[in-house]
N, C-alpha and C positions, 0 to 999 in steps of 0.2 A: 041505222045500219045501211051501208052502201050496197044495195042489191045488185048494182051493175058489176061489182067486182066478184060476185059469187061464181059466174062461169069461169073466170080466170083462175080462181082458187081451186075449183074442181079440176081444171085442166092441169094445174101444177101438181095436185094430189095424184091424178091419174098417171102423169109422167113419172112421178117419184116412185109409185108402186111398180111401174114397168122397169125402172132402173134397178130397184131393189131385187125384183124377182128374176131379172135377166142373169144375175150372177149365181142363181141357185141351180146346180146341175141335178139331173135325175139321181135318185138314190143309188149309190154304188157300194160294192163290197169287195174288199181285198181278201181273197180266199187264200188261207195259208195253213199248212200243218204246223203244229207246235209240239215240242217234246221237252221232257225233263230227264235228267240223269236218273237211271235206275227205275224207270217206269216199266210196267208190264201191261200190255194191252192184248186182249183176247178177242178173236173173231171166230164165228161159226159160218161156214159156207155150205149151203144145201143145194144140190143139183138134182133135178128130176128130169128124166128123159124118156120119151116114147119114140121108138124107132120102128118104122114099117119098111120091110124089104119084100120085093117081088123078084123071085129067081126062077126062071123057066116055068112060069105059070103058078108057082107055089108062093103063098104069102106067109111071111114070118113076122110076128110082132114081138118086140122086145121092150121090156120096161127096166129102167135102172134108177135107183135112188142112192145118192151118195151124200154123206155128211162128213165134213172135214173140219177139225178144230185146229186153229193156228194161233200160236202165241208170239207176240213181239216183246223182246226185252231190249230197252234202250240202254246201251252201255254208257254212252256219254254224248253230250251235245256241244258242238263247236260254237265259237263266238258268232258265226253267221247264221246260227239256228239249225245247221245240218246235224243230223243224228246218225251215229253208228249203231246199227240195229242188228240183233241176233234173232232170227226168225226160226221157229221150230214147229214142225207138224206134230201136234200132240196126240191126235187120235183120228182114225178113219173108220167109218162104218159104211158098208155097201151091200145092196141087194140087187141082183140081176135075174130076171126071169124071162123065159120064152118056152115054147113047146119042147125044147131039147135040153134045157138046163135050168137049174134053180140054185143060184149061188148066194150065200150069205157070208159076210166077212166083217169082223170087228177086231181092230188091232189091239184092243184091250183083252181079247180072248182068242189069241192066235191058234191055240191048240185045238179049238173047235172047228177050224177050217181044214179041209182036205189038203194033202200035200201035192196031189196030182190034178190034172185037168184045169179047167178055167179057175176054180177056186184056188188051186195051187199057184197059178200065175199071179192072181191078185195078192196072194200071200207073199210071194217073192217081191212084187213091186212095192207094196205098202210096208212090208217088213224092212225093206232097204231104206224107206223114206221116213217112217215114223221115228221120232226121237232125234233125228239129225238136225243140225243147225246150219242155216244159211246166213251168211254175213253180208250186209249191204249198208250203203250210206244213202240216206234220203234227205233231199234239200227241203226247205220250207215250201217251195212250189210243188213238191211231190216227185221231182225227178229222182230216179234210182241210179246210183253210181257204184262202181267198185264192188260188184256182187261176187261173192266167193261161194262156190258150191262145197258141200261137205266132202271131205277127203274120202276118196274111194267109192263115192256113190254111183258114178257112171259105170264102174266095173261091176258093181253089185246088182245093177238092174238087168233084166232080160234083154238080149240082143234082138235087133230087128231082123226080119227076113228081107231078102233083096226086094226092093221096090215097095216095101211096106214101111210105115212109120213105126218107130219104136214106141212102146207104151209110154215111156218117159225118157226123153233124151235131154241133152244139155239145154237146148232152147226151150223145150216145154217145161223143164224145171225152173228156168228163169221166169217164164210166164206165170207159172204156179206161184212163185214168190211175189209176183206183182198184183195178184188178184185183189188185195185189199188196198190198192193204191189208185189215186187219181192225180194227174198233174194239172196245175192251174196256170193261167196266164200271168205274166209279170205284172201287168197293170190291173187296177180294180175293174170289176165288171159290173154292168148294170143289167137290169131285167131284160131278157130277150137277146142278150149278147151271146155269140157263139164262138167257140174255139175247138181245136181238134188235135189229135195226134195220129200218126200213121206208122205202121210197122209192116215190114216184109218178113214173112216166115217161110224159110226154105224147108220143103218137105221132100221125101223121096220121089213123089209123083208130080212135083211142081212147086210153084211159089204162091203162097197165099198172102194176099194183101188185106190188112185190116185197117180200115179208115174209120176211126171213132170221132163222132161229132158231139160236142157237149153244148148245151144251151142253159144259161142261168135263168131259172124261173122265179127267183126271189125268195124271201123268207117264208117259213111255214111253222106254225106252232104245233108241237107234238109233245104231249105229256108234260106241259108246263115249261118246255124248252123251245127256244127260237132256233130252228135249224134252217140251213140254206138248201133249197131244192134245186137239183140239176137234172136236166133231161139228157139221156144218152141215146144216140141213134147210130149204131154201128153199120158199116157197109163192108161186105166181104166179097172179094173177087179172087179167082183162081186162074193162074196161068199154068196150064198143064205142061209137063215134060214129055215131049213126043217119044222119047226113048225109054220111058218107064214101062215096066210090064203091067202096071195098073194105070188105067186111064180114067180120069174123073172129070165130069163136066157138071158144073153148078148150073142147074136150070133156073133156080130162084132162091133168093134169101130174103128174109124179113125179120128184123130184130129191133127191139126198142126197150128202154129201161129208164129207171129213175134212181137218183142217188140223194141221200140225205147226209149233209155234212154239218158238224157242229163247229162253227168258226170261232166260237169263244174258247172251246177246249182244243180246237185245232186237230180234229180227227173225223174220219168217216164213221157214221153211226149205223147206216143201213143202206142197202141197195137191192134192186130187183131188176132182172132182165129176162125177157122172153125172146125166143128165137125159133124160126122155122126155116129149114133148108130142104130143098128138093134137088136130087142129083142122080146122074146116071154113071154107073161104074162098069168098066169092062176089064175082066181079069180071067186068064186061063181059058179064053174062048167063051166065057159066060157074060151075059148082060144082066146087070142088076139095077133095078130102080129102087131108090131109097129116099124115104122122107123122115126127117128128124124134127120132133117138137121138143123143145128144151126150155126149162125155167131154172134160173139160178138166183138164189137169194143169199145175202150176206148181212150179218149184223154183228155189232160189238156186243158181246155177251151181257155186259152190264152197262154199256154205254159210256163208261168212264174208265180211267186208268185204275189198275189194281196194284197197289204198292207191294 
């Protein structure tokens, strides 16, 4: 055996391994929504909020729990994978409590809610919303196009007072329809890669800018399924309208969340977000300090489509 040739052979082997591994890119995932004709997908959105207000030395604490059930019905899927979807709010349950009120509302039991006061307002809002169908087109990347609001819904909702936001206006209704949605980059993503989307929301007291940053954290096993985990880091800023009778200054905001997406089935499985906001409000000559702690979770009720 020629031992003198062994170092050369080792060098050749080492170079060959380098050449082979040089072409191997880090694991990447092309994240895409997938739809089928006549699918039905159900989501449940739970929002829990604790709000602390200080008004002229008096402290008021309010808690709110809201559960909303939303159904997607895929009417048809185009050749490019885009889907025409009819989205319906099936049910809303809400409780709100503070020292001055105790409100409970269930859209499945509307007769149990009062017709006047805060309970009556919720009854009007959700009564106009539940059972109505929003029509939209969603691309495989998750972009929402051609959204149509239910006919007459804007007229049926309570009107806003001057300088105050309406409980649900056209823009907030569109955002409501987008809660179970996430948009993905055109190219495959690797672990640690970040992308974002940005939206300007015009309000009676200014313009709110929502800058959502998403980071792909890689695959995660949950209940025998391989899901793709995504980190969400929203950033919120507010440009106040100096002519508004209500002046709001955001002192601080902190929000973070995670999303679990089933890339094999092509749909969102679950998400969770926590958010804390501190703000100062001035209205009618009164100064109000407000702190809001909020948690929102969302899940596909069965994790898969229901035919």
